[in-house]
N, C-alpha and C positions, 0 to 999 in steps of 0.2 A: 269426674268419676264420683266425687262426693255427692254432687247433686243427684246423680242417678241412684246412689245408695239411699239417699234420703227420700226420694220420691216413689221408689218401688219396693214394697215390702217383700214381694215374691223374689225379686232379684237379690235382696239382702239375705234371704234364706239360702238361696243357691250359692251366693258369694261366701257366706259363713261356712257352709258345709264343705265347699271346695277348699277354703283356706285352712280349716282345722285338719282336714285329711292330708293336705300337702305339708302341713307343719309336722305331722307324724312321720311323713315320708323322709323328712330331713334326718330324723333319728334312724330310720330303717336303712337309708342309703349308707350312712357312715358305719353303722353297726354290722351290716351284712358284709360289706367290703373288708372291714377290719377282722371280723370273725373268720371269714374264709381265708384271708391272707395269713392269719395266725395259725390256722389249722393245716394249711398246705405249704405255706412259705414260698409260693410261686405265682408268677403272672398267669400261668395256665389255669391255676386253681381259681383265681378271681375271674378270668374269662369264662370258665366253666359255669360259675354262678350266674353271670350275665346271660349266658346261653340258655340256661333254664328259665330266665325271665323272658327270653325271646320266643321260645318254643310255643307257649300258649297262644301267642298272636298268630303264628302260622297254622296251628291246629284248629283254633276256635274263632279266629278273627272274622272270616266270612259269615259264619253262622251268628256270631254276636252282632254283626252289623245288621243282619236281617231281623234279629230279635229286637234291636233298637228301633227299627222301623215298624214292626208289627205289634209289639207288646206295649203295655203302659210303661213309659220311660221312667217315671218316678219309682215305680215298684222294682224295676230292674236295677236301678241305682242303689236303692236301699238293700236289696238282696246281695248285691256285689259288696257293699260295705260290710255287711254282717259276715259274709264269707271271709273277707280279708282279716277281719278282727279275729275270727277263730283260728285262721292259719298263723297269724302273727303270734298268738299265744302258744303255739306249738314250740317255738324256739325259746319261750320262757321256761318250758318244762325240760327241753333237751337242747343244750347249746354246745355240746362237745362232739358233734358228729357232722362231718362234711355232707354226708348223704341227707341228713335232716335239713341242713342249711340249703342244699339245692332243692329239696322238696318244698321248702317254705318259699324260696324264690319263685318256683313254678306256681305255687298256689296263689301268692300275692299278685303275680302277673295275670293269672286267670281271672281274678276279680277285677283287675284293671281293664282287661280286654272286654269284659261285660259292661263296666261302668263308663268308659271313655266315649264310645260312640253315642251312647244314650245322652250323656252330659253335653257333648258338643252339639248334638241335634236339638236338645231341649232349649238352649239359650235363646234362639230366635222366637220361641213361644213366650218368653218372659219379658223381653225388651223389644222396642221398636226397631225398624230397619235402620234408622239414622243413629241408633244407640249401640249398634253391634261392636264397633271398634272400641268405644268407651267401655263397654261391658267386658270385653275380652281383656282390655288393658287393666281394668280394675282387678279381674280375677288373677291375672298373672303377677301383677304388682304385689298383691297380698300374699300369694304363694311364695314368691321369692324373698319377700321381706321376712317371712317366717324362716326361710332358709338362712338368711343373713344372721338372724339371732340364734337359731337353734342348731345349725351345723357345728359351730365351735362348742356349744353347750353339749351336744351329743358326744363329742370327743372327750369332754371332761367327765360326763356321766359314765361313759364306758371305762375311763381310767379309774374312776372312784368305785363304781358298783358293778362293772361288767356289762356285757352285751345284753343280758336278760332284762335289765332295767330299761334299756332303749327299746327293745321289742315290746315290752309291756306298755310303754307310752304310746307306741304306734298303734297297738290294738285298741287302746282307749279312744284315740282320735277317730278311728273308723266307727266305733259305736256312737260317738257324739255326732258325726256326720250323718249317720243313718237316722238318728232321732230328729235332727233338724229337717232332713228331707221328707220325713213322714208328713209334715205339715205343708208341703208344697202343693199348690193347687194345679199348676201346669203339669202335663205329662201323666195325668191319671187315666186317660181314656186310650185304649188300644186303637191303632190306626185301622181304618176300614179299607184295606188294600188287598187285592187278589194276587198273590204270588205263590208260585209252586216250584219246588225243586231248585236246580242250579240256575234256571232262568231268573228266578227271583233273587238268588244270592248274587248273581253277576250283574244285576241292574245298576249297582253302584259303579262298576267298571264302565258300563255303557254311558253313564252320566259324565264320567271323566273324559272318555274318548270323544264325546260330542262337543267339547269345548276346547279350543286350541291352547288356551292358557293352562287349563287344568291338565291337559295331556302333556305339555312341556314340563309342568310342575312335577308330574309323576317321574319323568326321566331324571330331573334334577334331584329329586328325593333319593333315588337309588344311588346316584353318585355321592351325594352328601353323606348318606348313611354308611357307605363303604369307608368313609373316613371317621365319622363320629362314633361308630360302634366300638372300634378298637380304642380310640383315644379316651372316650368316656369311661369305658370299663377298666382301662389300665392306668387311670390317673393316680390311683393309690400306689401303683408300682413306680410310676415316675416320681411321685412324692418321696418314696422311700429310697430309691436307688440313685436318683439323679439330683433331687433337690435336698435330700438328707433331712426330711422332717418325718415325725411319727404320726400316730393317730390324730393327735390334736392339730398338727400341722395340716394333715389331709382335710380335716374338718374346716380349717381356716381357708384352704384353697376353694372348697365348695362354697364357703361364705363369700369369697371374692366374686365368684360367678353370680351369687345371689345379689350382691350389691349392684353389679352391672345390670342384672336382669330387672331389678327394681327400678333403677334409674331409666332404663330404656323407654318403657311406656310413659313414664312421667315427663321425660324430656321431649319425646317425639310423637306422642299420641295424636297431636293435632295435625301432623303431616302424613300419618299412615292412612292409606286408602286401600280398601279391598280391591284386589285385582291389579295393583300397581307393581310392575316388574321390579322397580327399584327396591321396594320393601320386601318383596318375596324372595329375590335372588341376591341382592346386594350384600345382605348379611353373611352369605357364604364366603365372600371375598375377605371380609374382616376376620372371620373365624380361621381362614387359611393362614392369614398373617400371624394370628395368635399361636397356632400350632407350630409355625416356623420359629417363633420366638421361644416357645417352651423347649424345643429341641436344641436350640443353639445356646441358650443362656441358663446356667444352673443356679442362679440367684433366686431364692424364694420370694424376695420382694418384687423383683422384676416379673416373676411368674404370676404373683398375685395381681399386679397391675394389668398384665396381659389378660388374665382371666376376667377382670372387670369388663374390659372391652368385649371379651367373648360373651359375657352375660348380656351386655347391651344389645349386641347383634342377635343373640338367640331369642330374647324376649320380643324385640320388635319384629323379627321375622316370624315368630310364632303367632303374634297378634294378627299380622297380615295374612298368614296362612289360615288360621281359624276363621277370620272374618271373610276371607275369599270363599272358602267352602260353604260357609253359612249363607252367603249371598248368591252364589252361583248355582248351588245344588238345591232342588226342591225338597221340601220336608219329607216327602214320601220315600225318597231314596237317600237322604242325607246320612243316615246311620251307616248304610252300606258303602257310601263314598268315603266316609271317615275310616271305616274298617279296611277298605281297599288300600288307602295310603298307609295305614298301620302295617298291613301285611307286606307291602313293598319295602317300607323302611326297615322292618325287622328282618326280612329275608336277607337284605344286603348287610344288615347289622350282624347277623349270625355269621356270615362268611367273613366279615371284617374282623370279628372277634377271634375266629379260628386262626386266621392268618396272622393277626396282630399278636396273639398269645405266643405263637411259635417264634415270630420274629423277636419278641421281647426276651424270650428265653435263650434262643440260639445266637442272636446278634446283639441287639441293644434296643431298649424301649424307646430311645430317642429316634430311631429309624422309623418307628411306627408313626411318630408325629410329623416327620418329614414327608412321608408318603401321603399322610392325611392332608398336609398343606397343598400338595399338588392336586389331589382329587377335589378339594374344595375350590381351588382356582378354576378348574375345568367346569365344575358345577355352576359357579357364578357366571362364567362366560357363556355356557349353553343357555342359561336362563335369561340373561340380559339381552341376548341376541334374538330372542323370540319375536317373530313377526305376527302381530295380531290384526284381524280384519278391521277395517275402518268402522268406527262406531261401536267397538266392543266396550260395553259399559256394564260391569257386574251389578251395580245398584239398579240399573234399569231392568236388567234381566230378572232380578229378584222381584221387582215390583210387578212385572208381567206374570210371574208365577203365582 
């Protein structure tokens, strides 16, 4: 990964922009969850904030995917960063309203919906085919390393100066990311493709359906999101009610995930292969075991250790997922394919949050994690039993494209 950073100035630019933006997200994640929980005092309130993060994906995801394939991707990413900076500043001005917090969650997610398909589609234009896994590993390692350092710091900043300081830091990181991306040479030219109406929007769906591995991955993504939506959004509730830690402790739990997520690509990047079922679906089994541990054991140290394993499985699975889409899907439909998976993931995530929030309030937040463990076990089983045609080689498919 270091060699790739040294040899490619364009990748360094994309890498730095991604890293600094994700560093700001560490502050935003902690600050928004703490703010909403303080204002509402309920798991449903926190789930509501995450729901407002999901809605833009459902409303704008397909159109954003088409925009990532038709427009200049660099310009789209810069515009999305500036939009998110402006939205983050809104909570610096007004931080005592649940409605404003939900509106900011919606606005930041809208910017991410525009940014992510373009960024995922742009990477293969910056690095070579044989560098895709290394590049994705480097991007994720940097992002989660920032989380390791900054999630606990975010808790301390909030305790000392309040949530406004955290949101201000997040806004600055988006501005820095935009300034770095302006100098990127790749992604400056709009694609010359003829697409109209919903036929153009749905081209990403057709690309997924045409490949047996991608089609099975779509099914597994729905099952996994039915679990991860609730458990991710309600971690702050679990930390407060079951583990007995406050805002600083919640930040430390996020940092534990970050430690694992940083270790994952560093330890296993040489073994990860695009299109390999073990790396695409195996991590879901690990995450199911982690959720079972969190529900059964109320010790913060045990929870932190389990979340390290969660981070390792999440980052290795994400590197495999990103690399698989970037090698199996042609550039002309890549943005729409990424958007299609985002819509699938967040549709199931929205349902998961709604049900999980109710269960956390009426029964026990631990039951949410038990149900999640079962769903993840099913997702891993469905994925690992996928039968692929003989000679199915993602790298060869990409070279032919």
